CHARMM internal coordinates of N, CA and C (Angstrom, degrees):
IC EDIT
DIST 1 N 1 CA 1.4529
DIST 1 CA 1 C 1.5305
ANGL 1 N 1 CA 1 C 107.33
DIST 1 C 2 N 1.2869
ANGL 1 CA 1 C 2 N 115.57
DIHE 1 N 1 CA 1 C 2 N 123.70
DIST 2 N 2 CA 1.4509
ANGL 1 C 2 N 2 CA 121.27
DIHE 1 CA 1 C 2 N 2 CA 177.31
DIST 2 CA 2 C 1.5281
ANGL 2 N 2 CA 2 C 109.51
DIHE 1 C 2 N 2 CA 2 C -97.39
DIST 2 C 3 N 1.3243
ANGL 2 CA 2 C 3 N 115.33
DIHE 2 N 2 CA 2 C 3 N 157.48
DIST 3 N 3 CA 1.4597
ANGL 2 C 3 N 3 CA 119.51
DIHE 2 CA 2 C 3 N 3 CA -179.06
DIST 3 CA 3 C 1.5238
ANGL 3 N 3 CA 3 C 112.68
DIHE 2 C 3 N 3 CA 3 C -65.69
DIST 3 C 4 N 1.3260
ANGL 3 CA 3 C 4 N 117.37
DIHE 3 N 3 CA 3 C 4 N -24.56
DIST 4 N 4 CA 1.4565
ANGL 3 C 4 N 4 CA 120.69
DIHE 3 CA 3 C 4 N 4 CA -178.70
DIST 4 CA 4 C 1.5323
ANGL 4 N 4 CA 4 C 112.11
DIHE 3 C 4 N 4 CA 4 C -103.36
DIST 4 C 5 N 1.3284
ANGL 4 CA 4 C 5 N 117.53
DIHE 4 N 4 CA 4 C 5 N 24.99
DIST 5 N 5 CA 1.4622
ANGL 4 C 5 N 5 CA 121.46
DIHE 4 CA 4 C 5 N 5 CA -179.04
DIST 5 CA 5 C 1.5318
ANGL 5 N 5 CA 5 C 110.77
DIHE 4 C 5 N 5 CA 5 C -101.37
DIST 5 C 6 N 1.3076
ANGL 5 CA 5 C 6 N 114.63
DIHE 5 N 5 CA 5 C 6 N 163.13
DIST 6 N 6 CA 1.4591
ANGL 5 C 6 N 6 CA 120.48
DIHE 5 CA 5 C 6 N 6 CA 177.28
DIST 6 CA 6 C 1.5288
ANGL 6 N 6 CA 6 C 110.74
DIHE 5 C 6 N 6 CA 6 C -66.65
DIST 6 C 7 N 1.3360
ANGL 6 CA 6 C 7 N 116.61
DIHE 6 N 6 CA 6 C 7 N -35.98
DIST 7 N 7 CA 1.4652
ANGL 6 C 7 N 7 CA 120.02
DIHE 6 CA 6 C 7 N 7 CA 178.77
DIST 7 CA 7 C 1.5273
ANGL 7 N 7 CA 7 C 111.34
DIHE 6 C 7 N 7 CA 7 C -59.71
DIST 7 C 8 N 1.3367
ANGL 7 CA 7 C 8 N 116.71
DIHE 7 N 7 CA 7 C 8 N -41.78
DIST 8 N 8 CA 1.4583
ANGL 7 C 8 N 8 CA 120.23
DIHE 7 CA 7 C 8 N 8 CA 179.02
DIST 8 CA 8 C 1.5315
ANGL 8 N 8 CA 8 C 111.08
DIHE 7 C 8 N 8 CA 8 C -68.39
DIST 8 C 9 N 1.3317
ANGL 8 CA 8 C 9 N 116.69
DIHE 8 N 8 CA 8 C 9 N -35.06
DIST 9 N 9 CA 1.4674
ANGL 8 C 9 N 9 CA 120.62
DIHE 8 CA 8 C 9 N 9 CA 178.30
DIST 9 CA 9 C 1.5212
ANGL 9 N 9 CA 9 C 110.98
DIHE 8 C 9 N 9 CA 9 C -64.54
DIST 9 C 10 N 1.3207
ANGL 9 CA 9 C 10 N 118.22
DIHE 9 N 9 CA 9 C 10 N -25.57
DIST 10 N 10 CA 1.4668
ANGL 9 C 10 N 10 CA 122.12
DIHE 9 CA 9 C 10 N 10 CA 176.19
DIST 10 CA 10 C 1.5310
ANGL 10 N 10 CA 10 C 109.87
DIHE 9 C 10 N 10 CA 10 C -88.55
DIST 10 C 11 N 1.3209
ANGL 10 CA 10 C 11 N 116.48
DIHE 10 N 10 CA 10 C 11 N -39.41
DIST 11 N 11 CA 1.4627
ANGL 10 C 11 N 11 CA 122.60
DIHE 10 CA 10 C 11 N 11 CA -176.35
DIST 11 CA 11 C 1.5346
ANGL 11 N 11 CA 11 C 111.97
DIHE 10 C 11 N 11 CA 11 C -64.82
DIST 11 C 12 N 1.3185
ANGL 11 CA 11 C 12 N 117.29
DIHE 11 N 11 CA 11 C 12 N -44.96
DIST 12 N 12 CA 1.4649
ANGL 11 C 12 N 12 CA 121.44
DIHE 11 CA 11 C 12 N 12 CA -175.47
DIST 12 CA 12 C 1.5300
ANGL 12 N 12 CA 12 C 113.58
DIHE 11 C 12 N 12 CA 12 C -61.14
DIST 12 C 13 N 1.3303
ANGL 12 CA 12 C 13 N 120.33
DIHE 12 N 12 CA 12 C 13 N -48.01
DIST 13 N 13 CA 1.4789
ANGL 12 C 13 N 13 CA 118.84
DIHE 12 CA 12 C 13 N 13 CA 178.77
DIST 13 CA 13 C 1.5335
ANGL 13 N 13 CA 13 C 113.08
DIHE 12 C 13 N 13 CA 13 C -63.89
DIST 13 C 14 N 1.3232
ANGL 13 CA 13 C 14 N 116.71
DIHE 13 N 13 CA 13 C 14 N -33.23
DIST 14 N 14 CA 1.4686
ANGL 13 C 14 N 14 CA 119.47
DIHE 13 CA 13 C 14 N 14 CA 177.82
DIST 14 CA 14 C 1.5189
ANGL 14 N 14 CA 14 C 110.24
DIHE 13 C 14 N 14 CA 14 C -64.75
DIST 14 C 15 N 1.3311
ANGL 14 CA 14 C 15 N 116.65
DIHE 14 N 14 CA 14 C 15 N -47.20
DIST 15 N 15 CA 1.4686
ANGL 14 C 15 N 15 CA 120.78
DIHE 14 CA 14 C 15 N 15 CA 179.33
DIST 15 CA 15 C 1.5230
ANGL 15 N 15 CA 15 C 110.07
DIHE 14 C 15 N 15 CA 15 C -65.13
DIST 15 C 16 N 1.3159
ANGL 15 CA 15 C 16 N 116.94
DIHE 15 N 15 CA 15 C 16 N -40.98
DIST 16 N 16 CA 1.4656
ANGL 15 C 16 N 16 CA 120.63
DIHE 15 CA 15 C 16 N 16 CA 178.75
DIST 16 CA 16 C 1.5247
ANGL 16 N 16 CA 16 C 110.91
DIHE 15 C 16 N 16 CA 16 C -59.93
DIST 16 C 17 N 1.3334
ANGL 16 CA 16 C 17 N 116.77
DIHE 16 N 16 CA 16 C 17 N -45.90
DIST 17 N 17 CA 1.4611
ANGL 16 C 17 N 17 CA 121.02
DIHE 16 CA 16 C 17 N 17 CA 179.29
DIST 17 CA 17 C 1.5255
ANGL 17 N 17 CA 17 C 110.75
DIHE 16 C 17 N 17 CA 17 C -62.60
DIST 17 C 18 N 1.3175
ANGL 17 CA 17 C 18 N 117.28
DIHE 17 N 17 CA 17 C 18 N -46.74
DIST 18 N 18 CA 1.4662
ANGL 17 C 18 N 18 CA 120.35
DIHE 17 CA 17 C 18 N 18 CA 179.83
DIST 18 CA 18 C 1.5213
ANGL 18 N 18 CA 18 C 111.43
DIHE 17 C 18 N 18 CA 18 C -62.50
DIST 18 C 19 N 1.3305
ANGL 18 CA 18 C 19 N 116.15
DIHE 18 N 18 CA 18 C 19 N -40.21
DIST 19 N 19 CA 1.4627
ANGL 18 C 19 N 19 CA 120.10
DIHE 18 CA 18 C 19 N 19 CA -178.32
DIST 19 CA 19 C 1.5247
ANGL 19 N 19 CA 19 C 111.68
DIHE 18 C 19 N 19 CA 19 C -65.55
DIST 19 C 20 N 1.3216
ANGL 19 CA 19 C 20 N 118.09
DIHE 19 N 19 CA 19 C 20 N -47.27
DIST 20 N 20 CA 1.4567
ANGL 19 C 20 N 20 CA 120.81
DIHE 19 CA 19 C 20 N 20 CA -173.75
DIST 20 CA 20 C 1.5196
ANGL 20 N 20 CA 20 C 114.89
DIHE 19 C 20 N 20 CA 20 C -87.16
DIST 20 C 21 N 1.3215
ANGL 20 CA 20 C 21 N 117.33
DIHE 20 N 20 CA 20 C 21 N -36.28
DIST 21 N 21 CA 1.4589
ANGL 20 C 21 N 21 CA 118.66
DIHE 20 CA 20 C 21 N 21 CA -171.81
DIST 21 CA 21 C 1.5256
ANGL 21 N 21 CA 21 C 113.30
DIHE 20 C 21 N 21 CA 21 C -105.55
DIST 21 C 22 N 1.3066
ANGL 21 CA 21 C 22 N 117.78
DIHE 21 N 21 CA 21 C 22 N -44.62
DIST 22 N 22 CA 1.4642
ANGL 21 C 22 N 22 CA 119.92
DIHE 21 CA 21 C 22 N 22 CA -176.89
DIST 22 CA 22 C 1.5257
ANGL 22 N 22 CA 22 C 111.28
DIHE 21 C 22 N 22 CA 22 C -73.53
DIST 22 C 23 N 1.3274
ANGL 22 CA 22 C 23 N 117.35
DIHE 22 N 22 CA 22 C 23 N -30.72
DIST 23 N 23 CA 1.4612
ANGL 22 C 23 N 23 CA 120.15
DIHE 22 CA 22 C 23 N 23 CA -179.28
DIST 23 CA 23 C 1.5224
ANGL 23 N 23 CA 23 C 111.69
DIHE 22 C 23 N 23 CA 23 C -76.66
DIST 23 C 24 N 1.3041
ANGL 23 CA 23 C 24 N 118.17
DIHE 23 N 23 CA 23 C 24 N -20.58
DIST 24 N 24 CA 1.4562
ANGL 23 C 24 N 24 CA 121.84
DIHE 23 CA 23 C 24 N 24 CA 175.70
DIST 24 CA 24 C 1.5195
ANGL 24 N 24 CA 24 C 115.05
DIHE 23 C 24 N 24 CA 24 C 64.18
DIST 24 C 25 N 1.3206
ANGL 24 CA 24 C 25 N 118.26
DIHE 24 N 24 CA 24 C 25 N 27.68
DIST 25 N 25 CA 1.4604
ANGL 24 C 25 N 25 CA 120.82
DIHE 24 CA 24 C 25 N 25 CA 179.13
DIST 25 CA 25 C 1.5147
ANGL 25 N 25 CA 25 C 114.54
DIHE 24 C 25 N 25 CA 25 C 81.13
DIST 25 C 26 N 1.3166
ANGL 25 CA 25 C 26 N 117.72
DIHE 25 N 25 CA 25 C 26 N 1.97
DIST 26 N 26 CA 1.4584
ANGL 25 C 26 N 26 CA 121.98
DIHE 25 CA 25 C 26 N 26 CA 177.71
DIST 26 CA 26 C 1.5275
ANGL 26 N 26 CA 26 C 108.38
DIHE 25 C 26 N 26 CA 26 C -77.29
DIST 26 C 27 N 1.3241
ANGL 26 CA 26 C 27 N 117.07
DIHE 26 N 26 CA 26 C 27 N 113.18
DIST 27 N 27 CA 1.4547
ANGL 26 C 27 N 27 CA 121.97
DIHE 26 CA 26 C 27 N 27 CA -174.24
DIST 27 CA 27 C 1.5262
ANGL 27 N 27 CA 27 C 112.45
DIHE 26 C 27 N 27 CA 27 C -61.94
DIST 27 C 28 N 1.3192
ANGL 27 CA 27 C 28 N 117.48
DIHE 27 N 27 CA 27 C 28 N -40.43
DIST 28 N 28 CA 1.4768
ANGL 27 C 28 N 28 CA 119.79
DIHE 27 CA 27 C 28 N 28 CA 178.62
DIST 28 CA 28 C 1.5149
ANGL 28 N 28 CA 28 C 110.98
DIHE 27 C 28 N 28 CA 28 C -62.31
DIST 28 C 29 N 1.3260
ANGL 28 CA 28 C 29 N 116.77
DIHE 28 N 28 CA 28 C 29 N -42.57
DIST 29 N 29 CA 1.4648
ANGL 28 C 29 N 29 CA 120.68
DIHE 28 CA 28 C 29 N 29 CA 179.73
DIST 29 CA 29 C 1.5286
ANGL 29 N 29 CA 29 C 110.59
DIHE 28 C 29 N 29 CA 29 C -67.83
DIST 29 C 30 N 1.3284
ANGL 29 CA 29 C 30 N 117.11
DIHE 29 N 29 CA 29 C 30 N -39.49
DIST 30 N 30 CA 1.4616
ANGL 29 C 30 N 30 CA 120.43
DIHE 29 CA 29 C 30 N 30 CA 178.23
DIST 30 CA 30 C 1.5301
ANGL 30 N 30 CA 30 C 111.14
DIHE 29 C 30 N 30 CA 30 C -63.52
DIST 30 C 31 N 1.3269
ANGL 30 CA 30 C 31 N 116.67
DIHE 30 N 30 CA 30 C 31 N -41.91
DIST 31 N 31 CA 1.4647
ANGL 30 C 31 N 31 CA 120.02
DIHE 30 CA 30 C 31 N 31 CA 177.80
DIST 31 CA 31 C 1.5170
ANGL 31 N 31 CA 31 C 111.12
DIHE 30 C 31 N 31 CA 31 C -63.81
DIST 31 C 32 N 1.3269
ANGL 31 CA 31 C 32 N 117.55
DIHE 31 N 31 CA 31 C 32 N -39.36
DIST 32 N 32 CA 1.4570
ANGL 31 C 32 N 32 CA 121.27
DIHE 31 CA 31 C 32 N 32 CA 178.78
DIST 32 CA 32 C 1.5337
ANGL 32 N 32 CA 32 C 110.57
DIHE 31 C 32 N 32 CA 32 C -65.32
DIST 32 C 33 N 1.3232
ANGL 32 CA 32 C 33 N 117.26
DIHE 32 N 32 CA 32 C 33 N -40.97
DIST 33 N 33 CA 1.4595
ANGL 32 C 33 N 33 CA 121.06
DIHE 32 CA 32 C 33 N 33 CA 178.19
DIST 33 CA 33 C 1.5256
ANGL 33 N 33 CA 33 C 110.12
DIHE 32 C 33 N 33 CA 33 C -62.60
DIST 33 C 34 N 1.3180
ANGL 33 CA 33 C 34 N 117.65
DIHE 33 N 33 CA 33 C 34 N -43.05
DIST 34 N 34 CA 1.4629
ANGL 33 C 34 N 34 CA 120.32
DIHE 33 CA 33 C 34 N 34 CA 178.23
DIST 34 CA 34 C 1.5184
ANGL 34 N 34 CA 34 C 111.90
DIHE 33 C 34 N 34 CA 34 C -65.93
DIST 34 C 35 N 1.3256
ANGL 34 CA 34 C 35 N 117.54
DIHE 34 N 34 CA 34 C 35 N -36.24
DIST 35 N 35 CA 1.4655
ANGL 34 C 35 N 35 CA 120.99
DIHE 34 CA 34 C 35 N 35 CA 177.45
DIST 35 CA 35 C 1.5191
ANGL 35 N 35 CA 35 C 110.76
DIHE 34 C 35 N 35 CA 35 C -63.02
DIST 35 C 36 N 1.3201
ANGL 35 CA 35 C 36 N 116.61
DIHE 35 N 35 CA 35 C 36 N -47.99
DIST 36 N 36 CA 1.4632
ANGL 35 C 36 N 36 CA 120.88
DIHE 35 CA 35 C 36 N 36 CA 179.97
DIST 36 CA 36 C 1.5297
ANGL 36 N 36 CA 36 C 110.67
DIHE 35 C 36 N 36 CA 36 C -65.39
DIST 36 C 37 N 1.3239
ANGL 36 CA 36 C 37 N 117.21
DIHE 36 N 36 CA 36 C 37 N -43.11
DIST 37 N 37 CA 1.4703
ANGL 36 C 37 N 37 CA 120.55
DIHE 36 CA 36 C 37 N 37 CA 179.64
DIST 37 CA 37 C 1.5261
ANGL 37 N 37 CA 37 C 110.88
DIHE 36 C 37 N 37 CA 37 C -63.21
DIST 37 C 38 N 1.3278
ANGL 37 CA 37 C 38 N 117.60
DIHE 37 N 37 CA 37 C 38 N -38.88
DIST 38 N 38 CA 1.4598
ANGL 37 C 38 N 38 CA 120.59
DIHE 37 CA 37 C 38 N 38 CA 177.75
DIST 38 CA 38 C 1.5196
ANGL 38 N 38 CA 38 C 111.26
DIHE 37 C 38 N 38 CA 38 C -64.34
DIST 38 C 39 N 1.3149
ANGL 38 CA 38 C 39 N 116.36
DIHE 38 N 38 CA 38 C 39 N -42.20
DIST 39 N 39 CA 1.4710
ANGL 38 C 39 N 39 CA 120.09
DIHE 38 CA 38 C 39 N 39 CA 178.75
DIST 39 CA 39 C 1.5220
ANGL 39 N 39 CA 39 C 111.04
DIHE 38 C 39 N 39 CA 39 C -63.97
DIST 39 C 40 N 1.3176
ANGL 39 CA 39 C 40 N 117.37
DIHE 39 N 39 CA 39 C 40 N -41.87
DIST 40 N 40 CA 1.4707
ANGL 39 C 40 N 40 CA 120.93
DIHE 39 CA 39 C 40 N 40 CA 178.61
DIST 40 CA 40 C 1.5267
ANGL 40 N 40 CA 40 C 109.87
DIHE 39 C 40 N 40 CA 40 C -64.72
DIST 40 C 41 N 1.3250
ANGL 40 CA 40 C 41 N 117.36
DIHE 40 N 40 CA 40 C 41 N -41.58
DIST 41 N 41 CA 1.4614
ANGL 40 C 41 N 41 CA 121.23
DIHE 40 CA 40 C 41 N 41 CA -179.66
DIST 41 CA 41 C 1.5230
ANGL 41 N 41 CA 41 C 110.73
DIHE 40 C 41 N 41 CA 41 C -62.18
DIST 41 C 42 N 1.3315
ANGL 41 CA 41 C 42 N 117.59
DIHE 41 N 41 CA 41 C 42 N -47.21
DIST 42 N 42 CA 1.4621
ANGL 41 C 42 N 42 CA 120.54
DIHE 41 CA 41 C 42 N 42 CA -179.24
DIST 42 CA 42 C 1.5187
ANGL 42 N 42 CA 42 C 111.98
DIHE 41 C 42 N 42 CA 42 C -69.70
DIST 42 C 43 N 1.3174
ANGL 42 CA 42 C 43 N 117.48
DIHE 42 N 42 CA 42 C 43 N -30.45
DIST 43 N 43 CA 1.4590
ANGL 42 C 43 N 43 CA 122.09
DIHE 42 CA 42 C 43 N 43 CA -178.23
DIST 43 CA 43 C 1.5252
ANGL 43 N 43 CA 43 C 112.48
DIHE 42 C 43 N 43 CA 43 C -77.40
DIST 43 C 44 N 1.2973
ANGL 43 CA 43 C 44 N 117.99
DIHE 43 N 43 CA 43 C 44 N -17.33
DIST 44 N 44 CA 1.4567
ANGL 43 C 44 N 44 CA 121.14
DIHE 43 CA 43 C 44 N 44 CA -170.99
DIST 44 CA 44 C 1.5283
ANGL 44 N 44 CA 44 C 112.12
DIHE 43 C 44 N 44 CA 44 C -62.67
DIST 44 C 45 N 1.3201
ANGL 44 CA 44 C 45 N 118.85
DIHE 44 N 44 CA 44 C 45 N -41.05
DIST 45 N 45 CA 1.4556
ANGL 44 C 45 N 45 CA 121.41
DIHE 44 CA 44 C 45 N 45 CA -175.58
DIST 45 CA 45 C 1.5318
ANGL 45 N 45 CA 45 C 111.95
DIHE 44 C 45 N 45 CA 45 C -84.25
DIST 45 C 46 N 1.3223
ANGL 45 CA 45 C 46 N 116.33
DIHE 45 N 45 CA 45 C 46 N -55.04
DIST 46 N 46 CA 1.4660
ANGL 45 C 46 N 46 CA 120.94
DIHE 45 CA 45 C 46 N 46 CA 179.67
DIST 46 CA 46 C 1.5299
ANGL 46 N 46 CA 46 C 107.52
DIHE 45 C 46 N 46 CA 46 C -131.20
DIST 46 C 47 N 1.3298
ANGL 46 CA 46 C 47 N 117.49
DIHE 46 N 46 CA 46 C 47 N 102.31
DIST 47 N 47 CA 1.4728
ANGL 46 C 47 N 47 CA 121.17
DIHE 46 CA 46 C 47 N 47 CA -174.05
DIST 47 CA 47 C 1.5325
ANGL 47 N 47 CA 47 C 114.39
DIHE 46 C 47 N 47 CA 47 C -61.11
DIST 47 C 48 N 1.3161
ANGL 47 CA 47 C 48 N 118.01
DIHE 47 N 47 CA 47 C 48 N -24.37
DIST 48 N 48 CA 1.4651
ANGL 47 C 48 N 48 CA 120.02
DIHE 47 CA 47 C 48 N 48 CA -179.06
DIST 48 CA 48 C 1.5252
ANGL 48 N 48 CA 48 C 112.55
DIHE 47 C 48 N 48 CA 48 C -66.13
DIST 48 C 49 N 1.3206
ANGL 48 CA 48 C 49 N 117.65
DIHE 48 N 48 CA 48 C 49 N -23.26
DIST 49 N 49 CA 1.4581
ANGL 48 C 49 N 49 CA 120.99
DIHE 48 CA 48 C 49 N 49 CA -179.01
DIST 49 CA 49 C 1.5242
ANGL 49 N 49 CA 49 C 112.73
DIHE 48 C 49 N 49 CA 49 C -68.83
DIST 49 C 50 N 1.3126
ANGL 49 CA 49 C 50 N 117.43
DIHE 49 N 49 CA 49 C 50 N -12.58
DIST 50 N 50 CA 1.4673
ANGL 49 C 50 N 50 CA 119.94
DIHE 49 CA 49 C 50 N 50 CA -179.72
DIST 50 CA 50 C 1.5197
ANGL 50 N 50 CA 50 C 110.52
DIHE 49 C 50 N 50 CA 50 C -64.75
DIST 50 C 51 N 1.3216
ANGL 50 CA 50 C 51 N 117.30
DIHE 50 N 50 CA 50 C 51 N -29.58
DIST 51 N 51 CA 1.4698
ANGL 50 C 51 N 51 CA 120.52
DIHE 50 CA 50 C 51 N 51 CA 177.60
DIST 51 CA 51 C 1.5261
ANGL 51 N 51 CA 51 C 110.38
DIHE 50 C 51 N 51 CA 51 C -63.88
DIST 51 C 52 N 1.3171
ANGL 51 CA 51 C 52 N 116.97
DIHE 51 N 51 CA 51 C 52 N -42.58
DIST 52 N 52 CA 1.4649
ANGL 51 C 52 N 52 CA 120.60
DIHE 51 CA 51 C 52 N 52 CA 177.64
DIST 52 CA 52 C 1.5252
ANGL 52 N 52 CA 52 C 109.80
DIHE 51 C 52 N 52 CA 52 C -65.19
DIST 52 C 53 N 1.3109
ANGL 52 CA 52 C 53 N 116.99
DIHE 52 N 52 CA 52 C 53 N -40.90
DIST 53 N 53 CA 1.4677
ANGL 52 C 53 N 53 CA 121.11
DIHE 52 CA 52 C 53 N 53 CA 179.27
DIST 53 CA 53 C 1.5238
ANGL 53 N 53 CA 53 C 111.13
DIHE 52 C 53 N 53 CA 53 C -63.75
DIST 53 C 54 N 1.3378
ANGL 53 CA 53 C 54 N 117.41
DIHE 53 N 53 CA 53 C 54 N -43.88
DIST 54 N 54 CA 1.4656
ANGL 53 C 54 N 54 CA 120.48
DIHE 53 CA 53 C 54 N 54 CA 177.72
DIST 54 CA 54 C 1.5186
ANGL 54 N 54 CA 54 C 111.45
DIHE 53 C 54 N 54 CA 54 C -61.58
DIST 54 C 55 N 1.3237
ANGL 54 CA 54 C 55 N 117.49
DIHE 54 N 54 CA 54 C 55 N -40.34
DIST 55 N 55 CA 1.4644
ANGL 54 C 55 N 55 CA 121.02
DIHE 54 CA 54 C 55 N 55 CA 177.65
DIST 55 CA 55 C 1.5349
ANGL 55 N 55 CA 55 C 110.07
DIHE 54 C 55 N 55 CA 55 C -62.11
DIST 55 C 56 N 1.3334
ANGL 55 CA 55 C 56 N 117.03
DIHE 55 N 55 CA 55 C 56 N -43.69
DIST 56 N 56 CA 1.4633
ANGL 55 C 56 N 56 CA 120.81
DIHE 55 CA 55 C 56 N 56 CA 179.24
DIST 56 CA 56 C 1.5288
ANGL 56 N 56 CA 56 C 110.91
DIHE 55 C 56 N 56 CA 56 C -65.50
DIST 56 C 57 N 1.3284
ANGL 56 CA 56 C 57 N 117.56
DIHE 56 N 56 CA 56 C 57 N -38.41
DIST 57 N 57 CA 1.4650
ANGL 56 C 57 N 57 CA 121.29
DIHE 56 CA 56 C 57 N 57 CA 178.57
DIST 57 CA 57 C 1.5218
ANGL 57 N 57 CA 57 C 110.39
DIHE 56 C 57 N 57 CA 57 C -62.82
DIST 57 C 58 N 1.3194
ANGL 57 CA 57 C 58 N 116.69
DIHE 57 N 57 CA 57 C 58 N -45.71
DIST 58 N 58 CA 1.4656
ANGL 57 C 58 N 58 CA 120.74
DIHE 57 CA 57 C 58 N 58 CA -178.47
DIST 58 CA 58 C 1.5239
ANGL 58 N 58 CA 58 C 111.01
DIHE 57 C 58 N 58 CA 58 C -65.26
DIST 58 C 59 N 1.3226
ANGL 58 CA 58 C 59 N 117.44
DIHE 58 N 58 CA 58 C 59 N -45.20
DIST 59 N 59 CA 1.4678
ANGL 58 C 59 N 59 CA 120.86
DIHE 58 CA 58 C 59 N 59 CA 179.76
DIST 59 CA 59 C 1.5254
ANGL 59 N 59 CA 59 C 110.55
DIHE 58 C 59 N 59 CA 59 C -63.06
DIST 59 C 60 N 1.3307
ANGL 59 CA 59 C 60 N 117.66
DIHE 59 N 59 CA 59 C 60 N -44.45
DIST 60 N 60 CA 1.4664
ANGL 59 C 60 N 60 CA 120.64
DIHE 59 CA 59 C 60 N 60 CA 179.73
DIST 60 CA 60 C 1.5232
ANGL 60 N 60 CA 60 C 111.91
DIHE 59 C 60 N 60 CA 60 C -65.17
DIST 60 C 61 N 1.3260
ANGL 60 CA 60 C 61 N 116.98
DIHE 60 N 60 CA 60 C 61 N -37.72
DIST 61 N 61 CA 1.4662
ANGL 60 C 61 N 61 CA 120.86
DIHE 60 CA 60 C 61 N 61 CA 178.62
DIST 61 CA 61 C 1.5356
ANGL 61 N 61 CA 61 C 110.60
DIHE 60 C 61 N 61 CA 61 C -64.12
DIST 61 C 62 N 1.3121
ANGL 61 CA 61 C 62 N 116.39
DIHE 61 N 61 CA 61 C 62 N -45.35
DIST 62 N 62 CA 1.4652
ANGL 61 C 62 N 62 CA 121.02
DIHE 61 CA 61 C 62 N 62 CA -179.89
DIST 62 CA 62 C 1.5276
ANGL 62 N 62 CA 62 C 109.71
DIHE 61 C 62 N 62 CA 62 C -65.21
DIST 62 C 63 N 1.3382
ANGL 62 CA 62 C 63 N 116.56
DIHE 62 N 62 CA 62 C 63 N -45.06
DIST 63 N 63 CA 1.4623
ANGL 62 C 63 N 63 CA 119.81
DIHE 62 CA 62 C 63 N 63 CA 179.75
DIST 63 CA 63 C 1.5293
ANGL 63 N 63 CA 63 C 111.47
DIHE 62 C 63 N 63 CA 63 C -62.83
DIST 63 C 64 N 1.3277
ANGL 63 CA 63 C 64 N 116.46
DIHE 63 N 63 CA 63 C 64 N -40.13
DIST 64 N 64 CA 1.4689
ANGL 63 C 64 N 64 CA 119.45
DIHE 63 CA 63 C 64 N 64 CA 178.18
DIST 64 CA 64 C 1.5170
ANGL 64 N 64 CA 64 C 111.91
DIHE 63 C 64 N 64 CA 64 C -63.81
DIST 64 C 65 N 1.3259
ANGL 64 CA 64 C 65 N 117.46
DIHE 64 N 64 CA 64 C 65 N -38.40
DIST 65 N 65 CA 1.4556
ANGL 64 C 65 N 65 CA 120.05
DIHE 64 CA 64 C 65 N 65 CA 177.19
DIST 65 CA 65 C 1.5151
ANGL 65 N 65 CA 65 C 111.84
DIHE 64 C 65 N 65 CA 65 C -68.11
DIST 65 C 66 N 1.3227
ANGL 65 CA 65 C 66 N 117.35
DIHE 65 N 65 CA 65 C 66 N -35.75
DIST 66 N 66 CA 1.4614
ANGL 65 C 66 N 66 CA 120.44
DIHE 65 CA 65 C 66 N 66 CA 177.40
DIST 66 CA 66 C 1.5163
ANGL 66 N 66 CA 66 C 110.53
DIHE 65 C 66 N 66 CA 66 C -66.32
DIST 66 C 67 N 1.3317
ANGL 66 CA 66 C 67 N 117.27
DIHE 66 N 66 CA 66 C 67 N -44.21
DIST 67 N 67 CA 1.4532
ANGL 66 C 67 N 67 CA 121.50
DIHE 66 CA 66 C 67 N 67 CA -178.64
DIST 67 CA 67 C 1.5163
ANGL 67 N 67 CA 67 C 111.75
DIHE 66 C 67 N 67 CA 67 C -64.61
DIST 67 C 68 N 1.3407
ANGL 67 CA 67 C 68 N 117.36
DIHE 67 N 67 CA 67 C 68 N -40.52
DIST 68 N 68 CA 1.4600
ANGL 67 C 68 N 68 CA 119.99
DIHE 67 CA 67 C 68 N 68 CA -178.22
DIST 68 CA 68 C 1.5236
ANGL 68 N 68 CA 68 C 112.41
DIHE 67 C 68 N 68 CA 68 C -84.06
DIST 68 C 69 N 1.3120
ANGL 68 CA 68 C 69 N 117.69
DIHE 68 N 68 CA 68 C 69 N -7.94
DIST 69 N 69 CA 1.4552
ANGL 68 C 69 N 69 CA 121.05
DIHE 68 CA 68 C 69 N 69 CA 177.76
DIST 69 CA 69 C 1.5169
ANGL 69 N 69 CA 69 C 114.58
DIHE 68 C 69 N 69 CA 69 C 81.66
DIST 69 C 70 N 1.3006
ANGL 69 CA 69 C 70 N 118.28
DIHE 69 N 69 CA 69 C 70 N 23.12
DIST 70 N 70 CA 1.4666
ANGL 69 C 70 N 70 CA 121.05
DIHE 69 CA 69 C 70 N 70 CA -179.69
DIST 70 CA 70 C 1.5036
ANGL 70 N 70 CA 70 C 110.24
DIHE 69 C 70 N 70 CA 70 C -89.91
END
COOR INIT
IC SEED 1 N 1 CA 1 C
IC BUILD
C-alpha cells in the first residue's frame, strides 16, 4: 500500500475513526489500534515482512521495559 494509493485513502479514515471515536480516549486501546493498523499497513505489500516487524516490536518492548525499570 502506497501513501498515494486508493487503498491508503480508504485505510486512513478507518484507522482515524477507530483511533479517535471507537477507542473513546482510552490510551491503551488507542495504542493497540495503532499497533494493529501499523502491522496491517506493513503487511499489505509483502506479508512476509510482518515477521521482521514482530521481531522489532518484541525487541523494542523488552528494551523499553529495561530502560524504564519495569
